[in-house]
Backbone as CSV, one residue per row, in Angstrom:
resi,resn,N_x,N_y,N_z,CA_x,CA_y,CA_z,C_x,C_y,C_z
1,UNK,110.694,81.433,99.254,109.286,81.458,98.942,108.981,82.445,97.818
2,UNK,109.799,83.468,97.699,109.575,84.441,96.633,109.727,83.769,95.276
3,UNK,110.763,82.965,95.116,110.997,82.290,93.847,109.883,81.291,93.556
4,UNK,109.477,80.534,94.567,108.386,79.571,94.393,107.105,80.286,93.983
5,UNK,106.765,81.362,94.659,105.570,82.121,94.315,105.636,82.705,92.916
6,UNK,106.805,83.164,92.505,106.968,83.702,91.163,106.788,82.612,90.116
7,UNK,107.312,81.428,90.381,107.137,80.321,89.443,105.681,79.899,89.341
8,UNK,104.993,79.822,90.474,103.570,79.474,90.455,102.793,80.523,89.662
9,UNK,103.104,81.794,89.877,102.429,82.871,89.157,102.735,82.803,87.663
10,UNK,103.981,82.552,87.313,104.383,82.550,85.905,103.699,81.446,85.107
11,UNK,103.471,80.305,85.729,102.890,79.185,85.002,101.420,78.951,85.329
12,UNK,100.780,79.936,85.929,99.370,79.805,86.294,98.502,79.758,85.048
13,UNK,97.532,78.870,85.064,96.586,78.764,83.953,95.179,79.195,84.361
14,UNK,95.047,79.578,85.626,93.747,80.072,86.091,93.988,81.211,87.083
15,UNK,92.954,81.971,87.312,93.057,83.097,88.231,93.342,82.623,89.656
16,UNK,92.752,81.512,90.056,92.982,81.004,91.412,94.450,80.654,91.639
17,UNK,95.055,79.991,90.677,96.462,79.617,90.809,97.340,80.862,90.758
18,UNK,96.973,81.818,89.913,97.713,83.075,89.832,97.693,83.798,91.175
19,UNK,96.524,83.894,91.785,96.407,84.562,93.088,97.142,83.789,94.182
20,UNK,97.139,82.480,94.096,97.911,81.677,95.048,99.400,81.988,94.921
21,UNK,99.882,82.080,93.702,101.287,82.425,93.487,101.627,83.802,94.019
22,UNK,100.752,84.769,93.798,100.991,86.119,94.316,100.980,86.128,95.842
23,UNK,100.120,85.319,96.442,100.069,85.226,97.902,101.370,84.640,98.449
24,UNK,101.858,83.581,97.823,103.117,82.975,98.253,104.262,83.980,98.109
25,UNK,104.277,84.713,96.998,105.313,85.722,96.793,105.243,86.805,97.862
26,UNK,104.047,87.244,98.214,103.883,88.269,99.246,104.363,87.813,100.614
27,UNK,104.033,86.584,100.962,104.486,86.043,102.245,106.011,85.927,102.257
28,UNK,106.574,85.484,101.141,108.034,85.397,101.050,108.699,86.753,101.129
29,UNK,108.103,87.759,100.483,108.659,89.107,100.542,108.623,89.679,101.947
30,UNK,107.538,89.437,102.652,107.448,89.899,104.038,108.490,89.194,104.906
31,UNK,108.714,87.924,104.634,109.731,87.190,105.368,111.129,87.720,105.100
32,UNK,111.381,88.129,103.846,112.704,88.688,103.505,112.974,89.958,104.294
33,UNK,111.987,90.823,104.401,112.170,92.065,105.158,112.432,91.762,106.631
34,UNK,111.670,90.848,107.192,111.862,90.504,108.603,113.238,89.901,108.860
35,UNK,113.681,89.032,107.975,115.009,88.430,108.137,116.093,89.494,108.022
36,UNK,115.930,90.424,107.094,116.925,91.497,106.944,117.008,92.342,108.216
37,UNK,115.871,92.665,108.801,115.866,93.449,110.041,116.537,92.662,111.171
38,UNK,116.222,91.390,111.289,116.829,90.563,112.335,118.337,90.481,112.150
39,UNK,118.791,90.326,110.906,120.234,90.265,110.656,120.922,91.564,111.047
40,UNK,120.320,92.690,110.730,120.911,93.979,111.111,120.976,94.081,112.631
41,UNK,119.897,93.699,113.297,119.881,93.797,114.760,120.908,92.882,115.415
42,UNK,121.160,91.734,114.828,122.083,90.772,115.425,123.541,91.005,115.055
43,UNK,123.800,91.509,113.853,125.168,91.545,113.351,125.823,92.923,113.347
44,UNK,125.050,93.966,113.518,125.589,95.321,113.399,125.683,95.947,114.785
45,UNK,126.734,96.699,114.991,126.913,97.357,116.291,125.802,98.386,116.516
46,UNK,125.566,98.677,117.782,124.496,99.616,118.129,124.721,100.992,117.512
47,UNK,125.964,101.350,117.329,126.287,102.668,116.784,125.800,102.819,115.341
48,UNK,125.857,101.750,114.535,125.491,101.826,113.117,124.105,101.282,112.829
49,UNK,123.459,100.712,113.820,122.168,100.062,113.623,121.099,100.996,113.072
50,UNK,120.998,102.185,113.635,119.976,103.138,113.201,120.126,103.518,111.743
51,UNK,121.364,103.757,111.321,121.630,104.121,109.933,121.216,102.990,108.987
52,UNK,121.621,101.780,109.298,121.308,100.661,108.415,119.824,100.334,108.393
53,UNK,119.155,100.413,109.541,117.714,100.189,109.551,116.986,101.280,108.766
54,UNK,117.471,102.516,108.865,116.889,103.601,108.077,117.064,103.379,106.592
55,UNK,118.254,102.924,106.186,118.493,102.633,104.769,117.623,101.479,104.286
56,UNK,117.483,100.455,105.111,116.647,99.311,104.763,115.193,99.734,104.600
57,UNK,114.690,100.511,105.532,113.306,100.969,105.446,113.087,101.933,104.286
58,UNK,114.097,102.733,103.954,113.987,103.620,102.798,113.864,102.807,101.515
59,UNK,114.674,101.786,101.371,114.587,100.924,100.185,113.224,100.259,100.093
60,UNK,112.724,99.758,101.202,111.412,99.126,101.223,110.320,100.118,100.847
61,UNK,110.383,101.324,101.395,109.367,102.339,101.122,109.387,102.776,99.663
62,UNK,110.575,102.957,99.105,110.675,103.335,97.694,110.095,102.228,96.810
63,UNK,110.379,100.986,97.140,109.829,99.872,96.376,108.313,99.814,96.439
64,UNK,107.762,100.025,97.615,106.309,100.012,97.766,105.683,101.202,97.045
65,UNK,106.309,102.363,97.149,105.739,103.577,96.563,105.782,103.558,95.036
66,UNK,106.889,103.111,94.466,107.037,103.200,93.017,106.780,101.894,92.282
67,UNK,106.738,100.786,92.988,106.515,99.499,92.332,105.199,99.432,91.587
68,UNK,104.136,99.872,92.224,102.822,99.838,91.579,102.748,100.810,90.405
69,UNK,103.395,101.957,90.528,103.384,102.942,89.447,104.122,102.394,88.226
70,UNK,105.287,101.812,88.448,106.064,101.249,87.340,105.314,100.073,86.713
71,UNK,104.750,99.209,87.540,103.984,98.079,87.018,102.771,98.559,86.224
72,UNK,102.106,99.587,86.715,100.968,100.137,85.979,101.363,100.730,84.642
73,UNK,102.546,101.315,84.569,103.025,101.872,83.303,103.449,100.779,82.328
74,UNK,104.008,99.686,82.837,104.480,98.611,81.972,103.390,97.627,81.561
75,UNK,102.358,97.473,82.358,101.324,96.463,82.089,100.651,96.632,80.734
76,UNK,100.275,97.837,80.315,99.645,97.945,78.990,100.585,97.546,77.844
77,UNK,101.867,97.752,78.021,102.832,97.426,76.964,103.210,95.944,76.959
78,UNK,103.428,95.381,78.140,103.926,94.011,78.236,102.820,93.003,78.502
79,UNK,101.797,93.415,79.197,100.750,92.483,79.624,101.124,91.830,80.944
80,UNK,100.149,91.418,81.710,100.422,90.877,83.039,101.109,89.524,82.949
81,UNK,100.913,88.794,81.847,101.550,87.491,81.710,103.074,87.654,81.639
82,UNK,103.539,88.597,80.826,104.989,88.843,80.726,105.543,89.414,82.022
83,UNK,104.778,90.250,82.689,105.265,90.857,83.924,105.404,89.821,85.042
84,UNK,104.644,88.736,84.958,104.772,87.697,85.988,105.851,86.688,85.642
85,UNK,106.528,86.859,84.513,107.664,86.008,84.171,107.365,84.869,83.222
86,UNK,106.189,84.825,82.612,105.820,83.684,81.782,106.222,83.827,80.322
87,UNK,106.760,84.974,79.896,107.132,85.064,78.472,108.598,85.373,78.301
């Protein structure tokens, strides 16, 4: 769903379609995190589970914390159209 949402966003010709693409991407991203957590819980031994879940959550937190800052710094230079993959 992340790829589909990115494609919809990249080729959007109106704000409504752009927001629809971002919504699809967000739902797909949330699904990716949930699947990753489920895989760790199912495939990793109890002894290593805490470490891997901590690493997974750290990566997610860093992405959430710095993603908006980096995007805000790049948007004036690249424009939102390029940042969504359309150029």
